[in-house]
Backbone bond lengths (Angstrom), bond angles and torsions (degrees), N, CA, C in turn:
res aa  C-N    CA-C-N  psi(-1)  N-CA   C-N-CA  omega(-1)  CA-C   N-CA-C  phi
1 M - - - 1.510 - - 1.502 106.83 -
2 V 1.405 116.29 139.25 1.438 124.81 175.96 1.542 99.92 -115.01
3 L 1.380 113.90 124.56 1.459 120.23 -172.16 1.545 107.75 -122.62
4 S 1.216 110.47 138.43 1.576 122.73 178.35 1.513 111.16 -140.03
5 G 1.342 114.87 156.71 1.525 116.04 -175.82 1.546 111.30 -144.17
6 D 1.398 119.57 9.24 1.369 120.22 -172.61 1.576 112.46 -72.73
7 S 1.315 118.28 -34.74 1.429 122.05 176.65 1.494 109.52 -83.58
8 H 1.429 116.78 137.39 1.384 119.61 -170.14 1.456 113.71 -89.73
9 H 1.327 117.89 59.95 1.414 125.95 176.55 1.513 111.40 -155.30
10 Y 1.274 123.03 -176.60 1.505 127.08 174.58 1.566 107.10 -112.92
11 A 1.303 114.12 133.33 1.462 118.63 174.97 1.463 109.51 -154.12
12 R 1.308 116.80 146.18 1.451 122.53 -176.47 1.538 108.93 -136.21
13 Y 1.408 114.87 118.50 1.457 120.26 166.73 1.474 112.06 -108.54
14 T 1.347 117.32 153.96 1.440 122.00 178.63 1.557 107.06 -125.33
15 G 1.309 114.76 151.53 1.481 123.19 176.09 1.464 110.77 159.15
16 A 1.273 120.50 161.54 1.432 127.58 -177.25 1.441 113.92 48.07
17 D 1.421 114.53 42.31 1.456 120.52 175.30 1.519 111.95 61.59
18 S 1.361 117.96 23.65 1.461 123.55 -179.70 1.460 112.29 -136.13
19 Q 1.362 112.36 169.22 1.422 122.58 179.71 1.615 106.39 -117.54
20 F 1.338 115.18 126.24 1.444 118.69 179.17 1.464 107.21 -116.83
21 I 1.457 112.70 113.47 1.456 118.65 -168.35 1.547 105.94 -123.96
22 T 1.276 113.38 132.76 1.438 125.23 169.08 1.560 108.47 -108.90
23 S 1.311 113.06 122.01 1.502 117.93 178.17 1.477 107.11 -137.74
24 G 1.330 116.95 89.88 1.402 125.12 -179.97 1.513 115.44 -115.11
25 G 1.307 118.60 24.01 1.488 117.50 -175.33 1.465 112.75 -96.04
26 G 1.348 112.92 64.22 1.527 116.04 179.44 1.554 110.62 -95.52
27 G 1.273 116.98 -109.43 1.481 119.36 -171.41 1.457 111.03 -99.80
28 A 1.366 120.69 -8.02 1.510 119.58 -176.31 1.513 110.45 -84.04
29 F 1.439 116.41 173.83 1.367 119.12 178.42 1.593 110.34 -65.53
30 L 1.354 108.55 158.95 1.530 111.73 -176.50 1.523 111.99 -77.14
31 H 1.378 114.15 143.63 1.385 122.06 170.97 1.563 108.41 -103.76
32 G 1.265 125.22 129.69 1.410 125.33 177.11 1.588 104.49 -68.68
33 T 1.418 111.28 -176.18 1.490 118.63 -174.48 1.543 107.32 -125.16
34 L 1.344 120.03 16.82 1.398 120.09 178.60 1.556 115.10 -64.80
35 E 1.301 117.45 -27.58 1.429 118.15 -178.90 1.534 113.72 -82.20
36 L 1.401 117.37 -2.35 1.516 118.08 174.44 1.495 111.60 -71.89
37 T 1.294 115.52 129.92 1.451 122.23 -179.21 1.578 108.86 -94.16
38 P 1.331 117.61 151.67 1.457 119.09 -175.58 1.555 112.20 -60.66
39 T 1.382 115.06 -28.55 1.517 122.04 179.39 1.436 111.81 -133.66
40 I 1.296 118.79 149.80 1.487 124.32 173.76 1.457 104.51 -130.35
41 R 1.346 119.33 145.83 1.398 123.65 173.03 1.528 110.71 -103.93
42 T 1.219 119.59 135.40 1.447 122.02 174.06 1.517 109.98 -105.29
43 D 1.342 114.18 154.16 1.565 116.57 -176.86 1.491 107.01 -126.81
44 W 1.300 120.80 28.09 1.474 123.44 -177.16 1.544 111.80 -117.45
45 L 1.373 116.06 5.01 1.447 120.51 175.49 1.543 113.94 -102.70
46 K 1.321 118.07 141.81 1.492 119.51 -176.62 1.450 113.30 -81.42
47 E 1.381 113.63 -48.95 1.405 118.07 -166.07 1.581 112.79 -124.22
48 K 1.246 118.47 -29.10 1.477 120.80 -177.46 1.518 113.57 -75.90
49 D 1.348 113.88 160.37 1.459 118.65 176.24 1.592 108.36 -59.99
50 D 1.361 114.04 128.43 1.422 118.12 -175.13 1.532 114.35 -100.10
51 T 1.321 116.66 19.50 1.500 119.31 177.84 1.579 107.28 -96.48
52 L 1.309 108.14 127.86 1.500 117.81 174.77 1.493 112.42 -106.32
53 R 1.343 120.96 143.41 1.418 123.86 -173.64 1.554 109.85 -124.33
54 L 1.366 112.91 132.50 1.418 119.89 -178.43 1.511 112.61 -64.59
55 Q 1.321 123.73 123.66 1.432 125.42 178.46 1.581 112.47 -102.60
56 T 1.250 117.02 -43.27 1.366 124.83 -171.28 1.497 112.90 -144.25
57 A 1.360 116.19 140.66 1.512 122.93 177.13 1.526 105.60 -138.75
58 Y 1.275 114.26 136.73 1.488 120.90 173.99 1.488 111.33 -143.39
59 P 1.358 116.17 122.39 1.461 125.20 -3.05 1.547 112.28 -63.46
60 T 1.331 118.16 163.59 1.432 123.12 178.15 1.501 107.33 -67.22
61 Q 1.354 114.79 156.04 1.447 119.64 178.61 1.495 112.48 -61.84
62 Q 1.345 118.68 -33.07 1.394 121.55 176.92 1.573 111.66 -66.24
63 R 1.366 113.93 -41.63 1.447 116.66 177.97 1.572 112.72 -68.64
64 S 1.361 114.80 -34.69 1.508 116.34 172.39 1.467 114.86 -58.40
65 R 1.357 116.33 -37.38 1.538 120.30 178.81 1.582 108.57 -67.16
66 E 1.385 114.43 -37.60 1.468 120.14 -176.50 1.661 105.51 -67.54
67 L 1.310 114.21 -40.34 1.471 117.31 -175.05 1.536 111.12 -65.74
68 L 1.366 117.04 -28.13 1.448 121.16 177.68 1.577 110.00 -71.13
69 D 1.288 115.20 -30.90 1.464 119.12 177.64 1.520 110.28 -79.40
70 E 1.282 117.48 -37.13 1.411 122.06 -169.69 1.515 111.56 -80.93
71 R 1.282 120.47 -35.79 1.457 125.36 -164.25 1.550 115.81 -122.13
72 M 1.340 115.89 8.72 1.474 116.19 178.40 1.604 112.62 -86.48
73 S 1.360 109.78 70.49 1.491 117.99 173.46 1.495 107.24 -99.26
74 F 1.282 119.58 80.26 1.520 125.09 -163.49 1.512 107.81 -64.26
75 F 1.322 118.69 -45.58 1.500 120.50 -173.42 1.456 112.05 -65.48
76 E 1.403 115.97 -46.41 1.410 119.97 178.48 1.536 119.35 -59.77
77 V 1.329 112.73 -33.62 1.443 118.20 -177.60 1.577 111.68 -92.58
78 N 1.313 117.58 -25.69 1.428 122.39 -178.76 1.476 113.42 -124.74
79 S 1.309 117.06 49.92 1.438 118.14 -174.82 1.570 117.70 -62.98
80 G 1.301 114.89 -30.89 1.480 119.02 175.25 1.497 113.92 -61.81
81 F 1.356 116.48 -48.21 1.437 122.98 179.42 1.521 108.31 -66.41
82 S 1.382 116.74 -35.70 1.414 122.26 179.05 1.519 114.06 -60.75
83 Y 1.263 113.14 -41.06 1.501 119.28 -176.69 1.569 108.37 -76.25
84 F 1.360 116.68 -28.23 1.474 120.61 171.43 1.537 108.15 -66.69
85 L 1.236 123.30 -38.25 1.525 125.32 173.91 1.565 106.99 -65.18
86 G 1.331 116.91 -42.17 1.461 116.36 174.38 1.502 115.87 -61.06
87 S 1.201 115.52 -30.75 1.503 119.31 177.31 1.518 110.28 -73.17
88 I 1.298 118.27 -35.05 1.462 122.98 172.35 1.532 111.61 -62.46
89 Y 1.419 112.46 -41.48 1.489 117.40 176.66 1.509 107.13 -57.80
90 L 1.357 118.97 -45.81 1.435 123.22 -171.46 1.594 105.28 -64.43
91 L 1.338 117.78 -44.20 1.468 117.75 -176.29 1.620 109.89 -59.58
92 F 1.373 111.44 -52.99 1.473 113.61 -179.12 1.541 114.11 -65.87
93 S 1.251 119.56 -29.51 1.542 123.69 177.81 1.547 107.36 -69.10
94 F 1.347 117.00 -40.92 1.390 118.96 179.58 1.542 111.62 -65.33
95 V 1.285 118.50 -39.99 1.468 123.83 175.99 1.524 107.62 -60.18
96 L 1.374 116.40 -53.59 1.408 119.22 -168.81 1.564 108.12 -72.60
97 T 1.266 125.52 -32.37 1.367 125.59 174.11 1.552 114.91 -68.64
98 S 1.338 112.59 -27.41 1.475 116.69 -178.76 1.515 110.08 -83.47
99 L 1.351 113.52 -31.85 1.488 119.17 177.02 1.564 109.03 -131.36
100 Y 1.267 113.88 82.29 1.487 120.37 -171.02 1.535 107.11 -81.54
101 R 1.309 120.09 77.23 1.476 127.29 -176.21 1.506 108.49 -133.30
102 W 1.237 118.41 155.22 1.437 125.27 -179.55 1.472 112.46 -65.79
103 D 1.339 119.67 -37.39 1.485 120.45 -178.35 1.452 109.68 -72.57
104 V 1.400 119.57 -30.77 1.390 119.16 173.77 1.535 116.51 -62.75
105 G 1.405 109.69 -41.98 1.478 119.72 173.84 1.595 108.05 -59.90
106 L 1.263 118.74 -42.32 1.441 123.15 -172.98 1.588 104.88 -64.41
107 I 1.383 117.93 -41.84 1.375 119.12 -177.77 1.520 114.22 -67.03
108 I 1.399 114.68 -37.24 1.359 120.28 176.11 1.533 114.38 -61.56
109 F 1.321 112.33 -39.83 1.471 119.17 -179.60 1.501 108.66 -66.13
110 V 1.339 118.56 -45.56 1.393 120.81 -178.82 1.507 113.81 -59.84
111 V 1.334 115.18 -39.48 1.457 122.55 -178.68 1.585 106.74 -65.34
112 L 1.355 117.74 -45.97 1.410 122.96 178.05 1.539 110.61 -60.40
113 A 1.348 116.50 -44.16 1.438 120.94 -176.94 1.550 108.89 -67.57
114 G 1.271 119.50 -45.12 1.516 123.03 177.36 1.477 111.49 -59.36
115 T 1.307 119.60 -41.86 1.441 123.45 -178.59 1.564 111.06 -66.15
116 F 1.319 114.15 -47.88 1.474 116.02 177.14 1.500 113.59 -68.40
117 W 1.253 118.28 -31.00 1.462 122.85 176.03 1.599 110.06 -64.70
118 G 1.278 112.72 -41.13 1.472 117.47 -178.93 1.573 106.01 -71.59
119 Y 1.267 120.58 -42.56 1.477 122.06 177.45 1.432 110.06 -59.66
120 S 1.350 121.25 -47.90 1.439 121.79 -173.12 1.580 108.88 -73.91
121 A 1.355 121.15 -36.19 1.371 122.98 173.03 1.545 112.44 -60.18
122 Y 1.364 117.99 -36.80 1.398 118.43 178.73 1.533 113.54 -69.21
123 Q 1.301 112.64 -35.27 1.531 118.88 -179.45 1.477 110.78 -70.77
124 E 1.411 116.30 -40.44 1.517 121.00 -174.40 1.555 107.44 -93.65
125 K 1.297 119.58 -3.88 1.535 122.24 176.31 1.523 109.51 65.82
126 K 1.292 120.16 24.66 1.454 121.37 178.72 1.547 114.67 -162.86
127 F 1.363 114.04 145.48 1.423 116.41 173.52 1.498 108.56 -100.41
128 N 1.352 122.23 121.73 1.432 121.32 -178.60 1.526 106.34 -154.72
129 W 1.347 116.44 175.21 1.430 119.46 -173.05 1.489 110.68 -65.17
130 P 1.315 128.20 -46.06 1.374 126.22 174.47 1.545 115.07 -48.52
131 T 1.297 113.04 -48.55 1.470 120.92 179.71 1.572 108.43 -58.94
132 L 1.268 118.40 -42.61 1.518 121.84 178.56 1.438 109.61 -66.02
133 R 1.334 121.26 -42.96 1.493 128.41 -170.70 1.518 104.15 -65.99
134 Y 1.320 119.40 -51.85 1.379 118.27 -179.17 1.512 116.05 -66.27
135 S 1.299 116.80 -27.66 1.437 120.22 176.08 1.423 111.33 -72.49
136 L 1.368 119.63 -33.83 1.400 121.58 179.39 1.586 108.58 -68.06
137 Y 1.286 118.18 -41.63 1.450 122.00 175.56 1.521 110.98 -59.55
138 H 1.280 115.38 -50.36 1.448 118.01 176.11 1.546 115.54 -56.90
139 A 1.339 114.36 -43.50 1.464 118.38 -176.66 1.568 107.73 -68.88
140 A 1.376 116.91 -37.11 1.500 118.64 -176.98 1.545 110.78 -64.20
141 V 1.331 116.33 -39.63 1.466 118.46 -179.71 1.511 109.63 -64.87
142 H 1.317 120.53 -45.82 1.488 125.24 177.16 1.530 108.58 -59.59
143 F 1.355 114.80 -48.32 1.579 115.23 179.08 1.485 110.78 -59.97
144 L 1.322 119.99 -41.28 1.397 118.19 -179.61 1.614 114.09 -60.06
145 A 1.388 113.09 -39.31 1.427 118.74 179.07 1.572 108.42 -68.22
146 I 1.307 119.26 -38.78 1.503 120.26 178.94 1.516 106.86 -67.24
147 W 1.325 123.36 -44.86 1.350 125.59 179.91 1.581 114.93 -59.86
148 L 1.287 114.40 -42.24 1.485 119.24 175.08 1.482 111.79 -62.56
149 L 1.358 116.08 -46.53 1.486 119.65 179.41 1.567 109.76 -60.20
150 S 1.301 115.70 -45.39 1.483 116.31 179.25 1.457 114.17 -65.49
151 T 1.309 118.83 -38.28 1.475 119.01 177.61 1.460 113.74 -69.87
152 A 1.387 118.39 -30.59 1.432 122.79 174.51 1.616 110.89 -66.85
153 A 1.322 113.78 -39.67 1.405 120.61 -179.02 1.539 110.83 -64.95
154 L 1.333 115.54 -45.38 1.427 122.75 178.00 1.579 112.44 -64.12
155 W 1.366 111.90 -39.41 1.491 117.07 178.55 1.560 108.71 -62.64
156 L 1.292 117.94 -50.64 1.408 123.83 175.61 1.526 116.72 -54.95
157 W 1.345 114.51 -37.22 1.458 117.19 -176.18 1.510 107.55 -83.88
158 S 1.265 121.39 -16.38 1.499 123.74 177.17 1.545 110.75 -62.61
159 Y 1.283 119.34 -16.58 1.542 121.95 -179.77 1.454 108.12 -80.23
160 H 1.344 120.01 -18.13 1.466 124.40 -178.59 1.549 108.37 -137.48
161 P 1.302 115.86 64.82 1.527 116.52 -173.30 1.537 112.67 -79.75
162 I 1.294 110.07 80.37 1.491 114.97 176.63 1.506 107.22 -120.29
163 Y 1.376 117.03 151.65 1.470 118.92 -177.09 1.505 108.32 -75.37
164 I 1.355 113.05 139.02 1.500 121.84 173.89 1.485 107.62 -139.76
165 H 1.375 113.47 152.83 1.476 118.13 -175.24 1.519 108.79 -70.37
166 W 1.357 117.12 152.00 1.436 122.74 -170.13 1.547 110.76 -61.40
167 L 1.330 116.18 -33.78 1.490 117.38 -179.07 1.573 110.36 -67.65
168 V 1.374 115.57 -36.38 1.414 119.32 172.59 1.547 113.96 -63.93
169 W 1.244 114.68 -40.68 1.504 122.48 178.93 1.561 105.47 -63.13
170 L 1.313 117.13 -49.59 1.528 116.90 176.67 1.500 114.30 -56.87
171 G 1.301 116.26 -38.30 1.442 116.29 -179.72 1.537 112.00 -67.84
172 L 1.361 113.03 -40.39 1.481 119.07 178.94 1.519 110.62 -60.57
173 L 1.325 114.42 -46.74 1.486 118.31 178.31 1.455 114.16 -59.72
174 A 1.336 116.69 -34.93 1.507 122.29 -174.37 1.509 108.65 -67.23
175 I 1.312 120.38 -30.45 1.516 120.28 -172.51 1.530 109.38 -66.93
176 P 1.302 122.56 -40.40 1.491 118.05 175.71 1.517 114.58 -95.61
177 I 1.291 118.61 -32.08 1.466 123.02 -169.27 1.512 113.79 -74.60
178 V 1.373 114.67 -39.58 1.452 115.79 -176.72 1.538 109.82 -68.31
179 P 1.278 123.51 -51.11 1.484 120.20 178.02 1.526 114.25 -69.15
180 I 1.264 117.96 -41.14 1.462 119.05 174.78 1.488 112.42 -63.84
181 G 1.394 114.23 -54.92 1.413 116.66 179.76 1.566 117.66 -58.35
182 A 1.340 114.10 -27.69 1.484 117.82 -179.47 1.546 105.58 -68.10
183 R 1.282 115.97 -40.67 1.527 114.46 -176.22 1.574 110.44 -76.09
184 I 1.239 116.60 -35.48 1.406 119.64 178.83 1.591 110.20 -66.66
185 A 1.319 114.55 -50.15 1.461 117.95 -177.53 1.588 107.84 -65.27
186 A 1.266 118.21 -35.31 1.478 121.71 177.83 1.509 109.57 -59.31
187 Y 1.370 113.24 -50.28 1.478 116.88 -179.50 1.549 112.65 -59.80
188 I 1.294 115.42 -43.22 1.430 121.45 177.86 1.619 113.95 -58.50
189 F 1.296 109.10 -49.79 1.481 121.08 -179.16 1.519 112.46 -59.67
190 G 1.415 109.53 -45.46 1.428 118.38 -179.33 1.480 113.38 -64.21
191 Q 1.335 117.03 -43.60 1.478 122.24 177.66 1.484 115.58 -68.87
192 Y 1.311 117.86 -31.92 1.417 125.79 170.94 1.448 111.27 -58.58
193 L 1.386 118.59 -50.16 1.482 122.28 177.73 1.428 111.37 -63.94
194 K 1.344 118.12 -43.30 1.440 119.26 -177.11 1.562 112.18 -66.27
195 L 1.334 118.44 -47.60 1.455 121.54 -176.88 1.480 114.24 -66.56
196 T 1.340 113.59 -38.68 1.613 117.19 179.13 1.516 108.51 -75.12
197 C 1.363 117.93 -30.42 1.471 117.48 173.96 1.496 114.81 -63.48
198 K 1.457 109.15 -43.46 1.562 113.98 -172.42 1.474 107.48 -79.10
199 Y 1.267 124.21 -39.34 1.446 123.20 -164.45 1.552 113.20 -117.92
200 C 1.234 123.00 -9.90 1.463 123.20 -171.29 1.618 109.64 -125.68
201 D 1.269 119.23 3.71 1.490 124.34 179.82 1.462 113.05 48.61
202 R 1.318 113.65 55.19 1.466 118.97 174.32 1.533 110.98 -152.15
203 N 1.311 119.12 162.94 1.440 121.79 176.23 1.575 109.16 68.68
204 H 1.344 120.32 23.89 1.436 117.64 178.45 1.487 115.13 -61.32
205 N 1.345 116.85 -41.11 1.467 121.19 178.81 1.482 114.17 -61.68
206 D 1.345 114.12 -50.94 1.551 119.03 -174.97 1.527 111.24 -72.85
207 A 1.372 116.56 -32.03 1.404 116.66 178.71 1.487 117.04 -62.09
208 F 1.504 114.09 -42.26 1.404 120.79 176.36 1.408 115.92 -79.73
209 S 1.339 119.48 -36.40 1.448 122.89 176.69 1.511 113.53 -62.10
210 S 1.315 114.57 -32.91 1.508 119.05 -176.83 1.546 109.79 -73.24
211 M 1.415 119.17 -15.53 1.426 122.57 175.79 1.517 112.60 -92.05
212 R 1.245 117.62 -17.24 1.472 125.98 176.52 1.518 108.62 49.83
213 L 1.276 119.78 55.01 1.403 125.28 -175.60 1.620 108.39 -78.75
214 N 1.304 120.00 134.09 1.474 118.54 177.47 1.579 107.87 -114.11
215 S 1.392 116.61 31.70 1.395 118.95 -177.05 1.561 106.03 -105.52
216 Y 1.417 112.74 172.28 1.401 121.56 174.18 1.586 113.97 57.67
217 K 1.335 113.55 47.17 1.412 123.08 174.20 1.567 108.43 -72.35
218 N 1.336 115.76 155.11 1.403 120.27 178.90 1.516 110.19 -154.63
219 F 1.335 115.15 156.37 1.468 121.68 172.32 1.504 108.47 -155.06
220 L 1.288 119.22 173.39 1.495 123.48 -177.37 1.511 109.97 -119.93
221 R 1.323 116.66 135.31 1.493 123.84 163.58 1.450 109.08 -106.52
222 I 1.356 114.89 126.61 1.451 118.03 -173.07 1.565 109.47 -127.49
223 K 1.372 108.66 123.42 1.532 116.64 174.36 1.502 112.21 -97.63
224 I 1.260 118.48 129.00 1.494 120.25 -176.26 1.471 105.65 -125.79
225 T 1.395 112.24 125.73 1.418 121.96 173.57 1.530 110.27 -116.42
226 H 1.300 115.53 -171.92 1.519 118.13 -177.31 1.516 111.33 -66.53
227 E 1.222 122.72 -38.36 1.450 123.44 -176.34 1.551 116.14 -109.36
228 E 1.375 120.95 -9.66 1.400 120.79 -175.72 1.492 115.61 -153.17
229 M 1.262 121.90 167.82 1.437 126.25 -175.82 1.555 103.67 -134.20
230 T 1.288 118.28 132.03 1.490 120.81 177.09 1.540 106.84 -121.29
231 V 1.317 109.16 126.80 1.483 118.77 -179.40 1.579 111.06 -106.17
232 Y 1.347 113.65 127.13 1.458 119.78 177.01 1.524 108.23 -111.02
233 P 1.278 117.42 104.51 1.556 119.28 177.20 1.546 111.08 -84.40
234 I 1.277 113.80 116.77 1.405 121.93 -175.66 1.552 110.57 -108.26
235 G 1.423 111.13 130.72 1.439 115.94 177.85 1.416 112.16 -118.74
236 L 1.360 118.49 158.96 1.419 124.83 -178.76 1.598 103.29 -140.66
237 D 1.322 115.09 104.38 1.467 118.35 -173.07 1.566 110.38 -69.09
238 A 1.252 120.07 -36.04 1.449 119.33 -172.76 1.567 106.84 -134.45
239 V 1.341 117.39 138.93 1.476 119.68 179.07 1.586 104.33 -130.71
240 P 1.358 117.01 151.95 1.409 120.04 178.28 1.595 114.62 -60.18
241 T 1.274 117.75 150.01 1.444 120.76 177.23 1.544 108.79 -76.73
242 R 1.345 115.90 168.15 1.465 117.88 -178.41 1.496 111.25 -58.74
243 E 1.352 116.52 -36.20 1.518 115.57 -179.13 1.492 115.91 -72.77
244 Q 1.323 115.11 -13.28 1.488 119.45 -173.97 1.645 106.58 -90.63
245 W 1.273 120.32 -11.17 1.494 121.23 179.25 1.622 104.81 -82.06
246 T 1.391 117.62 117.92 1.349 120.99 178.83 1.571 110.11 -128.34
247 L 1.305 121.58 157.39 1.362 121.85 178.60 1.557 113.88 -67.40
248 N 1.285 111.67 142.31 1.538 119.18 -177.47 1.542 107.11 -77.71
249 A 1.403 114.17 103.40 1.531 112.92 179.80 1.525 114.33 -76.16
250 N 1.356 114.32 -9.96 1.475 118.80 -176.99 1.491 110.46 -110.57
251 R 1.358 114.48 29.87 1.511 113.23 -172.45 1.534 110.33 -64.29
252 S 1.317 114.84 140.55 1.500 121.37 -175.68 1.517 107.33 -161.60
253 T 1.252 119.76 -179.34 1.450 124.39 175.60 1.511 112.82 -62.73
254 A 1.400 116.24 -33.06 1.422 119.54 176.47 1.488 111.37 -79.62
255 S 1.294 120.94 -22.49 1.397 125.53 176.47 1.540 109.87 -130.93
256 P 1.308 118.03 80.72 1.522 119.30 -171.66 1.454 117.00 -81.83
257 S 1.344 116.67 -8.26 1.570 117.93 -172.50 1.526 108.54 -70.21
258 I 1.258 111.30 141.20 1.499 119.53 -179.56 1.439 109.04 -69.40
259 F 1.346 119.34 -34.35 1.459 122.25 -174.83 1.554 107.41 -110.63
260 A 1.367 113.68 150.03 1.413 122.83 175.72 1.568 107.54 -110.89
261 L 1.364 112.94 132.68 1.482 116.81 -179.84 1.461 114.21 -104.12
262 P 1.425 114.88 150.20 1.483 114.16 -177.49 1.547 114.93 -60.78
263 E 1.375 116.85 -27.16 1.372 121.40 -178.82 1.576 108.93 -150.03
264 E 1.264 118.75 161.37 1.418 123.06 179.85 1.481 112.78 -67.49
265 L 1.377 117.41 133.82 1.383 120.93 175.40 1.490 112.33 -68.94
266 K 1.386 120.80 150.13 1.439 117.74 -170.60 1.500 108.33 -128.35
267 P 1.339 116.74 69.22 1.551 118.83 177.67 1.586 109.59 -63.38
268 H 1.271 111.13 153.62 1.467 115.44 175.18 1.526 110.82 -153.20
269 L 1.246 118.88 158.98 1.486 123.79 172.66 1.476 110.90 -66.96
270 I 1.289 115.83 126.57 1.512 121.78 176.35 1.530 108.51 -67.66
271 E 1.260 117.78 -39.12 1.402 123.80 -178.10 1.569 107.95 -152.99
272 P 1.314 120.59 166.67 1.444 118.41 174.63 1.533 114.02 -58.03
273 P 1.316 116.51 151.38 1.490 121.67 177.41 1.548 113.21 -49.74
274 I 1.193 117.89 142.34 1.483 127.76 -175.55 1.494 110.80 -106.91
275 T 1.267 119.41 112.43 1.464 126.92 179.10 1.451 116.24 -94.56
276 I 1.366 122.85 123.35 1.422 124.34 -177.71 1.536 104.22 -122.48
277 K 1.303 119.90 119.35 1.403 128.64 177.55 1.540 114.03 -88.82
278 A 1.258 116.63 133.74 1.514 122.35 -177.87 1.548 107.45 -57.86
279 T 1.255 120.43 -38.57 1.462 121.78 -171.28 1.565 110.37 -74.32
280 G 1.320 119.38 -11.05 1.474 120.75 -176.29 1.523 114.65 -109.59
281 G 1.290 114.91 14.90 1.486 119.11 -175.83 1.536 112.07 -91.52
282 L 1.360 116.05 -177.93 1.420 120.11 175.89 1.510 113.56 -82.32
283 T 1.248 117.57 155.29 1.392 122.86 173.30 1.535 114.43 -103.20
284 S 1.260 120.26 158.18 1.518 121.15 -176.85 1.504 112.09 -57.19
285 S 1.301 118.23 -30.34 1.510 120.73 -175.16 1.504 109.31 -73.36
286 E 1.408 121.99 -11.74 1.429 122.95 -176.52 1.556 109.67 -100.32
287 I 1.268 119.23 8.02 1.458 123.78 -178.21 1.544 109.72 -116.36
288 K 1.326 114.43 136.74 1.496 123.39 177.10 1.490 106.98 -87.16
289 P 1.317 120.81 110.05 1.521 124.44 179.89 1.547 109.68 -54.82
290 G 1.214 118.14 137.31 1.522 121.58 166.90 1.542 112.82 88.31
291 A 1.312 118.52 -6.38 1.550 120.66 -172.85 1.489 104.85 -85.08
292 P 1.352 116.61 149.14 1.467 117.18 169.80 1.534 115.49 -68.52
293 A 1.332 111.36 156.22 1.498 114.29 -173.59 1.461 113.84 -64.99
294 A 1.302 123.05 -54.28 1.424 123.38 -176.17 1.498 110.42 -155.66
295 S 1.329 111.61 162.82 1.436 118.20 -179.17 1.603 104.06 -142.47
296 S 1.362 111.39 152.06 1.446 118.83 179.22 1.555 110.65 -63.80
297 H 1.364 114.72 145.10 1.485 119.79 175.72 1.492 109.13 -128.88
């Protein structure tokens, strides 16, 4: 068995007479399983077939897609970051309303596109044409929102065209643009993460981390004997929220738990137990020392 836990979900691949299991569903936020490919190629075996095939994913890939639709309330979950985006909207709107020219708008768009391209390239670990293309789309939608807010502000101010100090104008802009811009920017950013995660095979980590889901926990119980090992993958679809954990007022020998839960936890086997026999595994002569375990195919 090859065991890993960095990704916050459960997955099992089989191949090369071995079980490759990821079980990282502990205390961190949930990772979906949309990035899991049907097959993976390993490059650390000398003679055996190096193709691994996905057997089980928890949550399933279909459920991962459903979670993106059900729980992507970006502003409510990430209000601090949303207001930061609203402040960026204020800065660009102030510049655009002060110098309402096409070249100023072009500079703002280029800055947005470069920032999102750098962000996407950092997440995907590469600069390439798809990364640039999606960044341009993302930047264009944000720029359109900033331009519309700036145009609306100038249109409203045109009814009272008197000179005011730039600091006063910045303060007046902040009143509507920061709260409104925060919500608009959060919606755009959240939809960008959701759509690219569902359909473009990217932003998997950020899309799910932004939802901060504490569901679909998992862990392994392993029984080891002289000749074989049996793995019991245990899942927990839902867990109580932080506010639902209360001290057990009736703690006793019959009820030793420190905490009392609002309802009984319902753990279950993610899949039937997996038995691995010592006689059927790899030998040291079949492994290439120093090679990475697996790569996506």
